[in-house]
C-alpha positions in Angstrom: -0.3 -0.2 -0.1 3.3 2.6 0.0 2.2 3.5 -3.4 -1.8 4.3 -3.0 -2.4 7.7 -3.2 -4.0 8.8 -0.1 -7.6 10.3 -1.2 -10.3 12.1 1.0 -14.3 13.1 1.0 -14.9 16.5 2.3 -18.9 15.8 1.7 -20.8 18.7 2.4 -24.3 20.9 0.8 -22.2 24.7 1.0 -24.7 27.1 0.7 -23.1 29.3 0.3 -19.3 27.9 0.5 -17.5 30.1 3.3 -14.1 30.8 4.3 -14.6 28.2 7.3 -15.3 26.0 4.7 -12.0 27.2 2.3 -9.9 27.0 5.9 -10.8 23.1 6.4 -10.1 22.6 2.5 -6.5 24.3 2.4 -6.0 22.3 5.8 -7.3 19.3 4.8 -5.7 19.1 1.6 -2.0 19.2 2.8 -2.9 15.7 5.3 -3.9 13.8 1.8 -3.0 13.7 -2.2 -5.7 14.2 -3.1 -9.0 15.9 -2.0 -12.3 15.3 -3.4 -14.9 17.9 -2.4 -18.2 16.5 -2.3 -21.5 18.7 -3.2 -24.4 16.9 -2.1 -28.1 17.4 -1.5 -29.5 17.3 1.9 -33.2 16.1 2.3 -33.7 18.7 5.2 -32.7 21.6 3.4 -33.8 24.1 0.9 -30.3 25.3 -0.7 -30.3 28.9 -1.8 -28.5 27.8 -4.9 -28.8 24.3 -6.5 -26.0 21.7 -7.1 -24.4 22.8 -10.0 -24.3 26.5 -8.3 -22.7 25.7 -5.8 -20.2 23.3 -7.2 -19.5 26.2 -9.9 -18.7 28.4 -6.5 -17.2 25.9 -5.3 -14.9 25.8 -7.9 -13.7 28.7 -8.3 -12.9 29.1 -5.1 -10.3 26.1 -5.0 -8.7 27.0 -8.2 -5.1 27.5 -7.1 -5.2 24.4 -5.2 -3.9 21.5 -7.2 -4.9 18.5 -5.4 -8.3 19.6 -4.6 -11.3 19.1 -6.7 -15.5 19.5 -6.9 -17.5 16.9 -7.3 -21.6 16.9 -6.7 -23.1 13.8 -5.6 -26.4 12.2 -4.3 -27.4 9.7 -1.9 -25.2 8.1 1.0 -21.7 9.8 1.1 -19.9 6.8 2.3 -21.3 5.2 -1.4 -19.9 8.8 -2.6 -16.7 8.1 -1.0 -16.0 4.6 -1.9 -16.7 5.4 -5.9 -13.8 7.6 -5.6 -11.1 5.4 -4.0 -11.3 6.8 -0.7 -11.3 5.6 2.6 -11.1 8.9 4.5 -14.0 11.2 5.1 -12.5 14.9 6.4 -15.5 16.5 8.3 -15.3 20.1 10.1 -16.4 20.8 13.7 -17.2 24.6 15.0 -19.1 24.1 17.6 -19.8 21.3 20.2 -23.3 21.4 18.5 -21.3 20.3 15.4 -19.7 17.7 17.2 -22.2 15.8 18.9 -24.2 15.6 15.3 -20.8 14.6 13.4 -20.3 11.8 16.4 -23.9 10.4 15.9 -23.2 10.3 11.5 -19.6 9.0 12.0 -20.8 5.8 13.8 -24.1 5.6 11.1 -21.6 5.5 8.6 -19.1 3.4 10.1 -22.2 1.2 10.4 -23.0 0.9 7.0 -19.4 0.9 6.2 -16.4 0.2 8.7 -13.5 0.6 6.3 -13.8 4.3 5.8 -12.7 6.6 9.0 -13.7 9.6 9.6 -11.0 12.9 10.2 -12.2 15.7 12.3 -10.6 19.4 11.6 -11.5 21.7 14.3 -12.4 24.8 12.8 -10.4 28.0 13.4 -11.6 30.4 16.0 -12.1 33.4 13.6 -14.6 30.3 11.7 -16.2 29.1 14.9 -19.0 31.1 14.1 -19.7 30.7 10.7 -22.9 29.2 9.4 -24.5 29.0 5.2 -27.9 30.2 7.7 -26.4 33.5 9.3 -25.1 34.4 5.6 -27.6 33.8 4.1 -29.6 36.0 6.8 -26.9 37.8 6.4 -27.4 38.5 2.6 -31.0 39.0 2.9 -30.8 41.8 5.5 -27.8 43.9 3.3 -25.5 42.6 5.8 -21.6 43.0 4.9 -20.1 39.6 3.9 -16.8 40.6 3.2 -15.7 39.2 6.1 -16.9 35.6 5.6 -16.8 34.9 1.5 -14.9 35.0 -1.8 -15.5 37.9 -4.1 -17.6 35.5 -6.3 -19.2 34.0 -3.5 -20.3 37.5 -2.1 -21.6 39.0 -5.8 -23.6 35.2 -6.1 -25.3 35.3 -2.4 -25.8 39.3 -3.2 -27.1 38.9 -6.6 -30.1 36.3 -5.6 -31.0 37.5 -2.3 -31.3 41.5 -4.0 -35.8 41.7 -3.6 -37.0 43.4 -6.7 -38.1 46.9 -6.2 -42.1 46.7 -5.6 
């Protein structure tokens, strides 16, 4: 196995991708030979951007990272992890509530595929409060998104949330 590439998958909805996600991607891609950012659907969420838009925004955001690729997926993440030849799932944790949720998910994923390991990266302090939900609220209310997202994402969020006159 010494010649085998270390491939990890970082799954998420990424609605929208923000600097906290990019921090996990930058740190994660240093740990593996190839990092696949997997853009999924969550039936419990109604995203502001469709999957193709989220993939495009992520691709623009990671264009300078040569060992990172972005792919859409549907269905169970453990199946997607296997489909790209990986046994490593990367997850970011911001708060203790994230830890509880991620712990539960990792147990379920291990039960579905015991060979897949979940690796957690703690969010840096400046990103521990950032979430897609909060960013969508800030955008709808006309707040400053600059500290939280890339210029491309900021422009897309503003365009999507700008209310038509009348």
